[in-house]
C-alpha positions as CSV (number, residue, x, y, z in Angstrom):
1,X,0.0,0.3,0.0
2,X,2.7,2.4,0.6
3,X,4.3,1.7,-2.5
4,X,1.5,2.5,-4.2
5,X,1.2,5.5,-2.5
6,X,4.5,6.5,-3.0
7,X,4.1,6.2,-6.7
8,X,1.2,8.2,-6.8
9,X,3.3,10.8,-5.4
10,X,6.1,10.5,-7.8
11,X,3.6,10.4,-10.6
12,X,1.8,13.9,-9.9
13,X,5.4,15.3,-9.1
14,X,6.8,14.5,-12.4
15,X,3.9,16.2,-14.1
16,X,4.6,19.8,-11.9
17,X,7.3,20.6,-14.7
18,X,9.4,24.1,-14.1
19,X,9.3,26.9,-16.8
20,X,12.9,28.3,-17.5
21,X,12.2,32.2,-18.1
22,X,14.8,32.7,-20.6
23,X,16.4,36.4,-21.0
24,X,13.9,39.0,-22.1
25,X,11.0,36.5,-22.3
26,X,7.5,36.6,-20.6
27,X,7.1,33.8,-17.9
28,X,3.2,32.8,-18.7
29,X,1.2,31.6,-15.9
30,X,-2.2,30.3,-15.9
31,X,-4.5,30.2,-12.8
32,X,-6.3,27.0,-13.1
33,X,-8.4,24.9,-10.9
34,X,-5.3,23.1,-9.8
35,X,-3.6,26.5,-9.1
36,X,-0.5,28.6,-11.1
37,X,0.3,26.6,-14.0
38,X,3.2,26.3,-13.9
39,X,3.9,26.6,-10.3
40,X,7.8,27.0,-10.1
41,X,9.8,29.4,-12.7
42,X,13.6,29.3,-13.3
43,X,15.3,32.1,-13.6
44,X,19.2,33.4,-13.7
45,X,20.2,35.5,-10.7
46,X,18.8,39.3,-10.8
47,X,17.0,38.5,-14.4
48,X,13.9,40.7,-15.2
49,X,11.0,38.7,-15.5
50,X,7.3,39.8,-16.7
51,X,4.7,37.2,-15.2
52,X,1.7,37.2,-17.5
53,X,-1.2,35.6,-15.2
54,X,-4.3,34.9,-16.4
55,X,-6.9,33.3,-14.2
56,X,-8.7,30.7,-16.0
57,X,-11.4,29.6,-13.4
58,X,-14.0,31.8,-11.7
59,X,-14.5,29.8,-8.5
60,X,-10.9,30.1,-7.0
61,X,-9.1,32.3,-4.0
62,X,-6.3,33.3,-6.6
63,X,-8.7,36.5,-7.9
64,X,-5.8,38.5,-6.7
65,X,-2.0,37.6,-6.3
66,X,0.7,38.9,-4.1
67,X,4.1,38.7,-4.7
68,X,6.6,38.8,-1.9
69,X,8.2,42.3,-1.0
70,X,5.7,44.1,-3.7
71,X,3.4,46.0,-1.5
72,X,0.6,46.1,-4.1
73,X,-1.8,43.4,-4.8
74,X,-2.6,42.5,-8.1
75,X,-5.9,41.3,-8.8
76,X,-6.8,38.9,-11.4
77,X,-9.6,39.5,-13.7
78,X,-11.1,36.4,-15.2
79,X,-9.5,35.8,-18.7
80,X,-7.8,38.6,-18.4
81,X,-3.9,38.7,-18.9
82,X,-2.0,40.7,-16.1
83,X,1.5,41.5,-16.5
84,X,3.7,41.9,-13.8
85,X,7.3,42.6,-13.8
86,X,9.7,41.4,-11.4
87,X,13.3,40.8,-10.8
88,X,14.5,37.5,-9.7
89,X,16.7,38.0,-6.8
90,X,20.5,37.4,-6.4
91,X,20.0,33.7,-4.9
92,X,17.0,31.4,-3.3
93,X,13.2,32.3,-4.8
94,X,10.5,35.1,-5.3
95,X,7.3,34.0,-4.2
96,X,3.8,34.5,-5.1
97,X,0.3,33.3,-3.8
98,X,-3.1,34.4,-3.4
99,X,-4.1,36.3,-0.6
100,X,-5.6,33.0,1.3
101,X,-1.8,31.8,0.7
102,X,-3.5,28.6,-0.5
103,X,-2.5,28.9,-4.3
104,X,1.0,29.8,-4.8
105,X,4.5,29.9,-7.1
106,X,7.5,30.7,-7.4
107,X,10.2,31.7,-9.2
108,X,13.5,29.7,-8.3
109,X,17.0,31.1,-9.1
110,X,19.2,28.8,-10.7
111,X,22.5,28.7,-11.7
112,X,25.0,31.4,-10.6
């Protein structure tokens, strides 16, 4: 039984692939019934990124997004892309989440 549970967890985690934000590109993020897709965006240290977030479901607590260190709460109207300009930190990650912190994602710094 434990083996089946472990296998199910591994299969689900394999589906959650990271998106790599290339220099000059916009990182496209959607709010789906499961949350932010992709939930992880890989970036270079200090890389400027534009998160283009589009809420695709009506019933979600992610009708807005808070970005770590940004005092502005960005409202996410249904089916309307919202661009949020951020800069990847020198190391670690920059988190973003719905106001209730139930739906979240992160820009993760990779490489140096």
